FIDREN-972554 format. One record per residue: residue in one letter; residue number from 1; x, y, z of N, C-alpha, C in turn. Coordinates in steps of 0.2 Angstrom, whole numbers, plus 5000, padded with zeros to 4 digits. Last residue first. Layout:
N
ATOM   r     k    n.x    n.y    n.z   ca.x   ca.y   ca.z    c.x    c.y    c.z
ATOM   a   NUM      X      Y      Z      X      Y      Z      X      Y      Z
...
END
This chain:
294
ATOM   r     k    n.x    n.y    n.z   ca.x   ca.y   ca.z    c.x    c.y    c.z
ATOM   d   294   5006   5072   4880   5000   5074   4878   4997   5079   4883
ATOM   n   293   5023   5074   4877   5018   5073   4882   5011   5076   4880
ATOM   q   292   5033   5064   4866   5028   5070   4867   5024   5069   4872
ATOM   q   291   5050   5060   4868   5043   5058   4867   5039   5064   4868
ATOM   q   290   5063   5059   4874   5062   5059   4867   5055   5056   4865
ATOM   e   289   5065   5071   4887   5064   5064   4885   5062   5064   4877
ATOM   p   288   5079   5081   4892   5072   5080   4889   5071   5073   4886
ATOM   q   287   5086   5078   4908   5087   5079   4901   5080   5078   4898
ATOM   s   286   5089   5086   4924   5085   5081   4920   5086   5083   4913
ATOM   n   285   5095   5097   4930   5097   5090   4932   5094   5085   4927
ATOM   n   284   5093   5110   4930   5097   5107   4924   5098   5100   4925
ATOM   m   283   5086   5115   4941   5083   5115   4935   5086   5111   4929
ATOM   g   282   5094   5115   4952   5090   5109   4951   5087   5109   4944
ATOM   s   281   5099   5128   4954   5103   5123   4951   5100   5117   4949
ATOM   p   280   5088   5141   4949   5090   5136   4953   5094   5131   4950
ATOM   p   279   5094   5157   4942   5091   5150   4941   5093   5145   4946
ATOM   p   278   5096   5170   4954   5098   5166   4948   5094   5160   4947
ATOM   n   277   5090   5184   4959   5087   5177   4959   5090   5173   4953
ATOM   t   276   5099   5195   4957   5096   5194   4964   5093   5187   4964
ATOM   s   275   5102   5194   4944   5108   5194   4949   5105   5193   4956
ATOM   l   274   5090   5194   4937   5094   5188   4937   5099   5188   4942
ATOM   a   273   5085   5207   4940   5081   5201   4942   5086   5195   4942
ATOM   t   272   5095   5215   4935   5093   5215   4942   5090   5209   4944
ATOM   e   271   5093   5212   4921   5100   5210   4925   5099   5210   4932
ATOM   l   270   5080   5216   4917   5082   5209   4918   5088   5208   4922
ATOM   n   269   5073   5230   4927   5077   5227   4921   5079   5220   4923
ATOM   l   268   5068   5243   4933   5064   5236   4931   5068   5233   4926
ATOM   d   267   5074   5255   4934   5076   5250   4939   5073   5243   4937
ATOM   p   266   5068   5263   4924   5074   5260   4922   5076   5254   4927
ATOM   s   265   5050   5260   4924   5056   5263   4928   5062   5259   4925
ATOM   t   264   5037   5258   4919   5043   5256   4915   5049   5259   4918
ATOM   n   263   5022   5252   4925   5028   5256   4927   5034   5253   4923
ATOM   i   262   5009   5250   4913   5014   5247   4917   5020   5252   4919
ATOM   n   261   5001   5254   4904   5000   5257   4910   5005   5255   4915
ATOM   s   260   5002   5247   4892   5005   5254   4892   5004   5257   4899
ATOM   v   259   4995   5235   4895   5003   5235   4895   5005   5242   4895
ATOM   t   258   4982   5234   4893   4984   5238   4899   4992   5238   4900
ATOM   a   257   4979   5226   4883   4979   5233   4881   4982   5237   4887
ATOM   l   256   4976   5214   4886   4983   5215   4886   4984   5223   4884
ATOM   t   255   4964   5209   4898   4965   5213   4892   4972   5216   4892
ATOM   l   254   4959   5193   4904   4964   5198   4904   4964   5202   4897
ATOM   p   253   4942   5189   4905   4948   5188   4902   4953   5194   4903
ATOM   q   252   4934   5189   4921   4934   5192   4914   4941   5191   4912
ATOM   n   251   4931   5184   4933   4933   5179   4928   4934   5182   4921
ATOM   p   250   4927   5195   4941   4934   5192   4942   4936   5187   4937
ATOM   s   249   4919   5208   4931   4919   5201   4934   4926   5198   4935
ATOM   t   248   4918   5224   4936   4921   5220   4932   4921   5213   4935
ATOM   n   247   4903   5232   4940   4909   5230   4942   4912   5225   4937
ATOM   t   246   4890   5237   4936   4896   5240   4933   4903   5237   4935
ATOM   s   245   4877   5226   4933   4882   5228   4937   4888   5231   4933
ATOM   r   244   4860   5229   4929   4867   5227   4926   4872   5230   4931
ATOM   r   243   4847   5223   4938   4851   5228   4937   4858   5226   4934
ATOM   m   242   4832   5216   4933   4839   5214   4934   4843   5220   4933
ATOM   n   241   4816   5217   4940   4820   5220   4935   4828   5219   4937
ATOM   r   240   4806   5203   4943   4810   5207   4946   4815   5210   4940
ATOM   p   239   4788   5201   4938   4795   5199   4937   4800   5205   4940
ATOM   s   238   4776   5198   4951   4779   5202   4946   4786   5201   4945
ATOM   a   237   4767   5182   4952   4772   5187   4955   4774   5192   4949
ATOM   g   236   4758   5173   4946   4755   5179   4950   4760   5184   4952
ATOM   r   235   4770   5160   4948   4763   5162   4945   4760   5168   4949
ATOM   a   234   4787   5165   4949   4781   5162   4951   4775   5165   4949
ATOM   v   233   4799   5165   4936   4795   5169   4940   4788   5165   4942
ATOM   r   232   4814   5156   4935   4807   5156   4934   4803   5161   4938
ATOM   n   231   4828   5154   4935   4825   5160   4937   4818   5161   4935
ATOM   t   230   4832   5138   4943   4831   5142   4937   4828   5149   4940
ATOM   r   229   4844   5128   4951   4838   5132   4951   4838   5136   4945
ATOM   r   228   4850   5112   4945   4851   5119   4947   4844   5122   4947
ATOM   t   227   4856   5096   4949   4850   5100   4947   4851   5107   4949
ATOM   n   226   4873   5092   4944   4867   5093   4949   4862   5097   4946
ATOM   l   225   4883   5091   4936   4877   5087   4934   4872   5088   4939
ATOM   w   224   4893   5100   4941   4889   5102   4935   4883   5098   4933
ATOM   p   223   4899   5092   4951   4895   5098   4953   4890   5100   4947
ATOM   a   222   4897   5074   4949   4901   5080   4947   4896   5086   4949
ATOM   n   221   4897   5060   4955   4892   5066   4957   4896   5072   4956
ATOM   l   220   4897   5044   4948   4900   5051   4948   4895   5056   4950
ATOM   t   219   4894   5030   4957   4891   5035   4952   4894   5041   4953
ATOM   q   218   4901   5013   4957   4901   5020   4959   4898   5025   4954
ATOM   n   217   4894   4998   4963   4895   5002   4958   4896   5010   4960
ATOM   n   216   4890   4990   4974   4897   4992   4973   4899   4996   4967
ATOM   n   215   4877   4989   4975   4880   4984   4971   4887   4986   4969
ATOM   n   214   4873   4999   4983   4874   4993   4986   4877   4988   4982
ATOM   t   213   4884   5013   4978   4878   5010   4979   4879   5003   4982
ATOM   t   212   4894   5027   4983   4894   5020   4982   4887   5017   4983
ATOM   r   211   4898   5042   4975   4893   5039   4979   4893   5031   4977
ATOM   h   210   4911   5053   4975   4909   5046   4972   4904   5043   4977
ATOM   t   209   4913   5070   4971   4912   5065   4975   4910   5059   4972
ATOM   i   208   4922   5085   4968   4920   5079   4965   4919   5073   4970
ATOM   l   207   4919   5102   4970   4921   5096   4973   4918   5090   4969
ATOM   s   206   4928   5116   4964   4922   5111   4962   4924   5104   4965
ATOM   i   205   4932   5132   4967   4933   5125   4969   4927   5121   4967
ATOM   d   204   4941   5148   4965   4935   5144   4964   4937   5136   4965
ATOM   e   203   4952   5154   4970   4947   5158   4967   4940   5154   4966
ATOM   l   202   4965   5153   4982   4959   5150   4979   4954   5155   4976
ATOM   n   201   4981   5154   4980   4976   5159   4982   4969   5157   4978
ATOM   l   200   4991   5141   4985   4986   5143   4980   4981   5148   4983
ATOM   t   199   5009   5138   4988   5002   5140   4990   4998   5142   4984
ATOM   f   198   5022   5128   4992   5018   5131   4987   5011   5132   4989
ATOM   k   197   5036   5131   5003   5030   5128   5001   5027   5131   4995
ATOM   s   196   5049   5129   5015   5047   5131   5009   5040   5128   5007
ATOM   p   195   5047   5128   5033   5049   5126   5027   5046   5129   5021
ATOM   s   194   5053   5139   5046   5047   5137   5042   5049   5134   5035
ATOM   t   193   5065   5140   5052   5059   5140   5057   5053   5138   5053
ATOM   e   192   5081   5134   5051   5075   5135   5047   5069   5134   5052
ATOM   s   191   5094   5143   5059   5090   5137   5058   5084   5139   5055
ATOM   n   190   5101   5154   5063   5102   5152   5056   5099   5145   5055
ATOM   t   189   5100   5160   5075   5102   5153   5075   5104   5150   5068
ATOM   i   188   5097   5173   5070   5101   5172   5075   5104   5165   5075
ATOM   p   187   5087   5173   5060   5093   5176   5058   5099   5175   5064
ATOM   d   186   5079   5158   5055   5080   5162   5061   5087   5166   5060
ATOM   t   185   5071   5158   5039   5077   5156   5043   5077   5161   5049
ATOM   i   184   5059   5151   5029   5060   5156   5034   5066   5154   5039
ATOM   p   183   5058   5146   5012   5059   5144   5019   5061   5151   5023
ATOM   p   182   5047   5154   5000   5053   5152   5002   5053   5150   5009
ATOM   i   181   5032   5150   4992   5035   5154   4998   5041   5151   5000
ATOM   y   180   5026   5153   4976   5031   5149   4980   5033   5153   4986
ATOM   n   179   5008   5152   4971   5014   5156   4973   5019   5151   4977
ATOM   i   178   4995   5152   4959   5000   5148   4963   5006   5153   4965
ATOM   v   177   4978   5157   4959   4985   5159   4957   4990   5155   4962
ATOM   g   176   4965   5145   4953   4968   5151   4957   4975   5153   4955
ATOM   v   175   4955   5131   4956   4957   5137   4951   4959   5143   4956
ATOM   l   174   4953   5114   4957   4955   5120   4960   4957   5125   4955
ATOM   i   173   4942   5101   4960   4945   5105   4954   4947   5112   4957
ATOM   a   172   4945   5087   4971   4942   5094   4970   4946   5097   4964
ATOM   t   171   4941   5074   4982   4944   5076   4976   4941   5082   4973
ATOM   t   170   4943   5068   4998   4939   5072   4994   4944   5074   4988
ATOM   s   169   4941   5056   5011   4945   5059   5006   4940   5063   5001
ATOM   r   168   4932   5051   5020   4939   5051   5022   4943   5055   5017
ATOM   s   167   4916   5060   5024   4920   5055   5020   4927   5056   5022
ATOM   n   166   4909   5071   5029   4906   5064   5029   4910   5059   5025
ATOM   q   165   4918   5081   5028   4914   5080   5034   4911   5074   5035
ATOM   n   164   4926   5083   5017   4928   5077   5022   4924   5077   5028
ATOM   i   163   4921   5100   5016   4926   5094   5013   4927   5090   5019
ATOM   s   162   4913   5110   5019   4910   5104   5019   4915   5098   5017
ATOM   n   161   4921   5121   5019   4919   5119   5026   4916   5112   5025
ATOM   t   160   4922   5124   5006   4928   5121   5009   4926   5118   5016
ATOM   k   159   4909   5130   5003   4912   5124   4999   4917   5120   5003
ATOM   n   158   4908   5141   5011   4902   5135   5011   4905   5129   5008
ATOM   m   157   4919   5148   5007   4919   5145   5014   4913   5139   5014
ATOM   l   156   4916   5153   4995   4921   5148   4996   4921   5144   5002
ATOM   y   155   4906   5162   4999   4905   5157   4993   4910   5151   4994
ATOM   r   154   4911   5170   5009   4906   5165   5010   4905   5160   5005
ATOM   n   153   4925   5175   5014   4923   5174   5007   4917   5168   5008
ATOM   n   152   4931   5177   5026   4925   5181   5025   4922   5180   5018
ATOM   t   151   4943   5170   5026   4937   5167   5029   4931   5171   5028
ATOM   k   150   4951   5169   5010   4949   5173   5016   4943   5170   5019
ATOM   h   149   4960   5153   5007   4955   5159   5005   4953   5162   5011
ATOM   k   148   4971   5141   5001   4969   5145   5006   4964   5150   5002
ATOM   v   147   4981   5126   5000   4976   5130   4997   4972   5134   5002
ATOM   e   146   4997   5120   4997   4993   5123   5002   4987   5128   4999
ATOM   l   145   5001   5105   4990   4999   5112   4988   4995   5115   4994
ATOM   w   144   5014   5094   4985   5009   5096   4990   5008   5104   4989
ATOM   f   143   5016   5085   4970   5018   5089   4974   5012   5091   4979
ATOM   n   142   5022   5071   4959   5017   5075   4962   5020   5080   4967
ATOM   k   141   5032   5067   4951   5026   5064   4949   5020   5068   4953
ATOM   p   140   5047   5074   4943   5043   5072   4949   5036   5071   4947
ATOM   e   139   5054   5066   4928   5051   5071   4932   5048   5069   4938
ATOM   l   138   5058   5055   4921   5063   5059   4924   5060   5064   4929
ATOM   e   137   5046   5051   4914   5049   5047   4919   5054   5050   4923
ATOM   g   136   5034   5064   4913   5039   5060   4910   5043   5056   4916
ATOM   l   135   5024   5071   4918   5027   5074   4913   5033   5070   4910
ATOM   y   134   5009   5069   4927   5014   5065   4923   5017   5069   4918
ATOM   e   133   5003   5074   4943   5004   5076   4936   5010   5072   4933
ATOM   d   132   4994   5077   4958   4998   5073   4953   4998   5075   4946
ATOM   i   131   4994   5085   4973   4993   5086   4966   4997   5081   4962
ATOM   d   130   4986   5085   4988   4991   5082   4985   4989   5082   4977
ATOM   f   129   4982   5100   4998   4980   5095   4993   4986   5092   4990
ATOM   e   128   4977   5107   5013   4983   5104   5009   4980   5099   5005
ATOM   l   127   4968   5122   5018   4968   5114   5017   4975   5113   5013
ATOM   v   126   4962   5135   5027   4967   5132   5024   4966   5125   5023
ATOM   s   125   4955   5152   5028   4953   5144   5028   4959   5141   5024
ATOM   y   124   4962   5165   5037   4962   5161   5031   4959   5154   5032
ATOM   g   123   4965   5172   5048   4960   5175   5044   4959   5171   5037
ATOM   n   122   4975   5163   5054   4976   5171   5053   4971   5173   5048
ATOM   e   121   4968   5149   5049   4974   5152   5052   4975   5159   5049
ATOM   n   120   4957   5136   5051   4957   5143   5051   4964   5145   5054
ATOM   k   119   4954   5121   5041   4956   5124   5047   4957   5132   5046
ATOM   v   118   4945   5108   5034   4947   5115   5034   4949   5117   5041
ATOM   v   117   4951   5091   5035   4946   5096   5035   4949   5103   5036
ATOM   q   116   4961   5080   5023   4960   5085   5029   4953   5088   5029
ATOM   t   115   4964   5074   5012   4961   5070   5018   4959   5074   5024
ATOM   t   114   4963   5078   4995   4964   5080   5002   4961   5075   5007
ATOM   n   113   4968   5080   4978   4965   5076   4983   4967   5078   4990
ATOM   g   112   4966   5089   4963   4969   5087   4969   4965   5083   4974
ATOM   t   111   4968   5097   4948   4964   5092   4951   4968   5089   4957
ATOM   l   110   4969   5114   4943   4972   5108   4945   4967   5103   4948
ATOM   m   109   4974   5128   4935   4968   5124   4936   4971   5117   4937
ATOM   v   108   4982   5144   4937   4982   5137   4937   4975   5134   4938
ATOM   n   107   4993   5157   4934   4986   5155   4935   4986   5148   4933
ATOM   i   106   5005   5166   4940   5005   5159   4937   4997   5157   4939
ATOM   g   105   5005   5184   4936   5006   5178   4940   5005   5171   4936
ATOM   i   104   5004   5194   4927   4998   5191   4929   4999   5185   4934
ATOM   v   103   5010   5208   4921   5012   5204   4927   5005   5201   4929
ATOM   p   102   5015   5211   4904   5010   5211   4910   5012   5206   4915
ATOM   m   101   5031   5218   4900   5026   5213   4900   5022   5213   4906
ATOM   t   100   5041   5228   4901   5034   5230   4900   5029   5224   4899
ATOM   n    99   5053   5222   4904   5051   5227   4908   5044   5229   4907
ATOM   f    98   5055   5212   4894   5054   5210   4901   5052   5215   4905
ATOM   d    97   5043   5218   4881   5050   5215   4883   5049   5213   4891
ATOM   t    96   5034   5219   4866   5034   5218   4873   5040   5215   4875
ATOM   n    95   5031   5217   4852   5032   5224   4855   5031   5224   4863
ATOM   h    94   5021   5202   4853   5026   5206   4850   5026   5213   4853
ATOM   l    93   5020   5188   4861   5017   5194   4862   5022   5199   4859
ATOM   v    92   5017   5172   4854   5022   5177   4855   5018   5184   4856
ATOM   k    91   5011   5158   4862   5009   5163   4858   5014   5169   4859
ATOM   v    90   5010   5141   4864   5015   5147   4865   5013   5152   4860
ATOM   s    89   5004   5126   4872   5002   5132   4868   5007   5138   4869
ATOM   t    88   5009   5116   4880   5004   5114   4875   5002   5120   4870
ATOM   a    87   5024   5112   4887   5020   5117   4884   5015   5114   4879
ATOM   s    86   5027   5106   4903   5026   5103   4896   5021   5108   4892
ATOM   v    85   5037   5112   4916   5031   5113   4911   5032   5109   4905
ATOM   s    84   5042   5114   4932   5043   5110   4926   5037   5110   4922
ATOM   y    83   5045   5128   4942   5040   5124   4939   5043   5121   4933
ATOM   w    82   5053   5132   4958   5052   5133   4951   5047   5128   4948
ATOM   g    81   5058   5129   4972   5054   5135   4970   5054   5137   4962
ATOM   g    80   5064   5119   4977   5068   5124   4976   5065   5130   4973
ATOM   t    79   5054   5106   4970   5058   5108   4976   5063   5113   4974
ATOM   c    78   5042   5111   4958   5048   5107   4960   5051   5110   4966
ATOM   a    77   5026   5107   4951   5030   5112   4956   5036   5108   4959
ATOM   i    76   5022   5103   4935   5024   5101   4941   5028   5106   4945
ATOM   f    75   5010   5105   4921   5016   5107   4925   5016   5103   4932
ATOM   k    74   5005   5109   4904   5005   5105   4910   5011   5106   4915
ATOM   g    73   5002   5126   4898   5005   5119   4898   5003   5115   4904
ATOM   k    72   5004   5141   4889   5000   5136   4892   5003   5130   4893
ATOM   l    71   5011   5158   4888   5012   5151   4889   5006   5147   4892
ATOM   f    70   5014   5171   4878   5009   5168   4883   5009   5161   4883
ATOM   v    69   5031   5178   4879   5026   5174   4876   5020   5173   4881
ATOM   v    68   5044   5189   4873   5039   5188   4878   5033   5183   4875
ATOM   q    67   5061   5186   4868   5054   5188   4867   5050   5186   4873
ATOM   g    66   5073   5181   4871   5072   5189   4872   5065   5191   4871
ATOM   v    65   5074   5170   4858   5077   5171   4865   5076   5179   4865
ATOM   e    64   5059   5168   4848   5067   5169   4849   5068   5171   4856
ATOM   f    63   5047   5157   4840   5049   5162   4845   5057   5163   4845
ATOM   d    62   5033   5150   4832   5040   5151   4832   5042   5157   4837
ATOM   e    61   5020   5143   4843   5023   5148   4838   5030   5148   4838
ATOM   i    60   5011   5129   4845   5017   5132   4848   5020   5137   4842
ATOM   h    59   5001   5121   4842   4999   5128   4844   5005   5131   4847
ATOM   t    58   5000   5112   4826   5004   5113   4833   5001   5120   4835
ATOM   e    57   4996   5099   4815   4994   5105   4819   4998   5106   4825
ATOM   v    56   5006   5093   4802   5003   5092   4809   5002   5098   4813
ATOM   e    55   5012   5098   4791   5005   5097   4791   5002   5095   4797
ATOM   q    54   5026   5097   4794   5022   5104   4795   5015   5103   4794
ATOM   d    53   5034   5086   4804   5029   5086   4799   5025   5093   4799
ATOM   l    52   5040   5089   4816   5044   5090   4810   5039   5090   4804
ATOM   p    51   5031   5096   4830   5032   5091   4825   5036   5093   4819
ATOM   i    50   5039   5101   4845   5036   5104   4839   5037   5098   4833
ATOM   f    49   5037   5101   4861   5038   5096   4856   5035   5099   4850
ATOM   m    48   5046   5109   4875   5041   5110   4869   5042   5105   4864
ATOM   r    47   5047   5113   4892   5049   5108   4886   5043   5109   4881
ATOM   t    46   5054   5124   4903   5048   5122   4899   5051   5118   4893
ATOM   r    45   5055   5129   4919   5059   5125   4914   5054   5122   4909
ATOM   l    44   5053   5145   4925   5049   5139   4922   5053   5135   4917
ATOM   y    43   5055   5155   4939   5058   5151   4933   5053   5145   4931
ATOM   i    42   5049   5170   4945   5049   5163   4945   5051   5160   4939
ATOM   i    41   5053   5186   4954   5052   5182   4948   5051   5174   4949
ATOM   e    40   5056   5200   4960   5051   5195   4961   5049   5191   4955
ATOM   t    39   5064   5210   4955   5068   5204   4958   5063   5199   4960
ATOM   p    38   5056   5221   4951   5059   5216   4946   5062   5210   4949
ATOM   e    37   5042   5227   4958   5048   5224   4960   5051   5219   4955
ATOM   a    36   5030   5231   4953   5034   5236   4955   5041   5234   4957
ATOM   e    35   5023   5219   4949   5024   5224   4944   5029   5229   4946
ATOM   n    34   5028   5203   4953   5027   5209   4956   5028   5215   4951
ATOM   l    33   5032   5192   4945   5027   5191   4950   5024   5198   4953
ATOM   r    32   5037   5187   4929   5037   5192   4934   5031   5191   4939
ATOM   s    31   5044   5172   4923   5038   5176   4924   5039   5180   4930
ATOM   i    30   5055   5165   4911   5055   5169   4918   5048   5173   4918
ATOM   a    29   5061   5150   4905   5057   5156   4905   5056   5159   4911
ATOM   t    28   5072   5140   4896   5071   5143   4903   5067   5150   4902
ATOM   v    27   5067   5126   4886   5068   5133   4887   5068   5135   4895
ATOM   e    26   5071   5115   4874   5071   5115   4882   5072   5123   4883
ATOM   k    25   5062   5108   4861   5065   5114   4864   5065   5114   4871
ATOM   i    24   5063   5096   4849   5062   5097   4856   5066   5103   4858
ATOM   i    23   5055   5092   4834   5060   5097   4837   5059   5098   4844
ATOM   f    22   5051   5075   4830   5050   5081   4834   5056   5085   4834
ATOM   e    21   5054   5063   4825   5047   5066   4823   5046   5073   4826
ATOM   a    20   5067   5059   4828   5064   5057   4821   5057   5060   4819
ATOM   t    19   5073   5074   4835   5072   5067   4835   5069   5065   4828
ATOM   n    18   5084   5087   4838   5079   5084   4834   5079   5077   4835
ATOM   k    17   5085   5100   4851   5088   5094   4847   5082   5091   4843
ATOM   e    16   5089   5116   4859   5085   5112   4855   5089   5106   4852
ATOM   n    15   5088   5129   4871   5092   5123   4868   5087   5119   4864
ATOM   c    14   5086   5145   4877   5083   5140   4873   5088   5135   4870
ATOM   d    13   5083   5158   4889   5087   5154   4885   5083   5148   4882
ATOM   h    12   5072   5167   4892   5078   5168   4894   5084   5165   4890
ATOM   i    11   5057   5173   4887   5061   5168   4885   5069   5170   4887
ATOM   y    10   5045   5178   4900   5051   5180   4895   5055   5174   4894
ATOM   c     9   5027   5175   4900   5034   5175   4903   5039   5177   4897
ATOM   i     8   5011   5174   4907   5015   5177   4902   5023   5177   4905
ATOM   t     7   5002   5158   4909   5006   5164   4912   5009   5168   4906
ATOM   q     6   4994   5144   4915   4995   5149   4910   4998   5155   4913
ATOM   l     5   4994   5126   4919   4995   5133   4920   4994   5137   4914
ATOM   k     4   4987   5111   4926   4988   5115   4920   4989   5123   4922
ATOM   a     3   4986   5095   4930   4988   5101   4933   4990   5106   4927
ATOM   p     2   4975   5081   4931   4978   5086   4927   4980   5092   4931
ATOM   m     1   4978   5065   4937   4975   5071   4938   4978   5077   4935
END
């Protein structure tokens, strides 16, 4: 089940080695999560396979430590609050640094499985999904993700309320912004009152169900294969004039021209972020494998 992300991040450090076919780069990247607060960051240990044969097409541009890039890749969320990423695309954003890079969060599209029915908690509809992704033998193979949306979102509510009402398990394609929530500790007893978790602020969901027929063959019932209504005008009716909305669509691509509007206060600096949130120790436990991840 694919788990893919895209984000804008700062290249903090980079090590590389050569194999017979590839240059393997092991990069520590940093993504900012809050435009006004430099200490709110997340680390991405990113692996890149660059073909030595220059005639082989690659979507990974040359970059240097200290540059900002637009990163796409497969990923796994890891214990300790960081991401292991196998990069599929790297584009350098020139004339941008840690202080001025756009803050877009970690945008993801994942396929997950759940056996739960939706529950309401503090104004949110909540479900837990098991996410699987293969990045290599030395990497984790799955993680749990809490998926949530506001209960007043009728579009998402109609979809999530139907999950597992007539079945034991549901597979879904999930789209949204992923976040890491650190554990909560009681300041008096110093005991953990709430464990750490990864959450997804859900923006869209497509349910994938399998209908079983009498001959035990399964028919895929993907949402986009369903019959859809058209905007045909009934005979004898007057066509309705469609108004053009002036609101920006939530799915509209990010415009990087907004960089100039970002707060560039001197307090927003890399040293503050690194001293407050140093890289998790678990990021350096595994070694890069000598193979490319598709």
